[in-house]
C-alpha positions in Angstrom: 0.5 3.7 -5.9 0.2 2.0 -2.6 -2.1 -1.1 -2.2 -3.9 -2.1 0.9 -3.4 -5.7 2.2 -5.7 -7.0 4.8 -4.5 -9.4 7.4 -7.6 -10.1 9.5 -8.3 -7.1 11.4 -4.8 -5.5 10.9 -4.5 -3.3 7.8 -1.2 -3.2 5.9 -0.2 -1.1 3.2 2.7 -1.7 0.4 5.4 0.6 0.6 4.9 1.4 4.1 8.0 0.1 5.9 7.2 1.3 9.4 3.5 0.5 9.0 2.5 4.1 9.7 0.0 4.2 6.9 -1.7 1.1 7.9 -2.1 2.2 11.5 -3.5 5.6 10.3 -6.2 3.8 8.2 -6.9 1.5 11.5 -7.3 4.6 13.6 -9.5 6.3 10.9 -11.6 3.0 11.0 -11.8 2.9 14.6 -13.4 6.1 14.9 -16.5 4.5 13.4 -16.6 1.6 15.9 -16.1 3.9 18.8 -18.6 6.4 17.8 -21.5 4.3 17.0 -22.0 6.4 13.8 -23.0 5.0 10.4 -20.2 4.2 8.0 -21.6 6.9 5.6 -21.3 9.5 8.4 -17.8 8.4 9.1 -17.0 8.7 5.4 -18.2 12.1 5.3 -16.4 13.2 8.4 -13.1 11.7 7.0 -13.7 13.3 3.5 -13.9 16.8 5.5 -11.0 16.0 7.8 -8.7 15.2 4.8 -10.0 17.7 2.2 -7.0 19.9 0.9 -8.1 22.4 3.7 -9.1 19.8 6.2 -8.0 19.6 10.0 -6.7 16.1 9.8 -6.9 13.6 12.7 -5.5 13.3 16.2 -5.7 10.3 18.5 -4.3 11.8 21.8 -1.1 10.3 22.8 -1.0 7.7 19.8 -1.2 9.3 16.4 -1.5 12.6 14.6 -2.2 13.3 10.8 -2.0 16.8 9.5 -1.5 18.6 6.2 2.1 20.0 5.9 2.1 23.7 4.9 5.6 25.0 5.7 8.8 23.2 5.3 8.9 23.0 9.1 5.8 20.9 9.2 7.7 18.0 7.6 9.6 15.3 9.7 13.0 14.6 8.6 12.6 13.4 5.0 14.5 13.2 1.7 15.1 16.7 -0.1 12.9 15.8 -3.0 10.0 15.4 -0.7 10.5 18.9 0.7 10.8 20.2 -2.7 7.4 19.0 -3.6 5.8 20.7 -0.6 4.9 24.1 -2.6 3.7 22.0 -5.6 1.9 19.0 -3.9 -0.7 18.6 -1.2 1.2 16.5 1.3 0.0 15.1 4.5 2.2 14.0 7.5 1.1 10.8 9.3 2.9 10.4 12.7 2.7 7.3 15.0 3.8 8.9 18.4 6.1 7.1 20.8 3.8 4.6 22.9 4.6 1.5 24.9 8.0 1.1 23.6 7.3 1.6 19.9 9.3 4.3 18.4 7.9 7.5 16.9 7.6 7.0 13.1 6.2 9.3 10.3 5.2 8.9 6.6 4.6 11.8 4.1 2.0 11.0 1.5 0.0 13.0 -1.0 -3.4 14.2 -0.3 -5.2 12.4 -3.3 -3.6 9.1 -2.1 -4.6 9.7 1.5 -8.3 10.1 0.3 -7.9 7.1 -2.1 -6.9 4.7 0.7 -9.4 6.0 3.0 -12.1 5.5 0.5 -10.8 2.0 -0.2 -10.7 0.9 3.4 -14.3 2.3 3.9 
């Protein structure tokens, strides 16, 4: 189970070597600041977006988070992750290539995505 580590405004997550999960949480929270909505409205929106049949999150040209349904939905990853796809709800979090930063992805189970979102909210 990953843990959230706050470093001022930066969110770090244990077992997140490329920082993708932390960036995902920061983008999810930034929706609150940019929209002017109440935090409870944001929590409801994120719960809907990351429900098992949710639509995920896209920050154009920066980040995308989506549910993997087919093997081709997964980025290059270990075979044991691919095997879990049919048995476990998996989400792909991808930082897109931007300003010299390389593209990087993390594959994470749905329950953990929702737990992490709940913790940062």
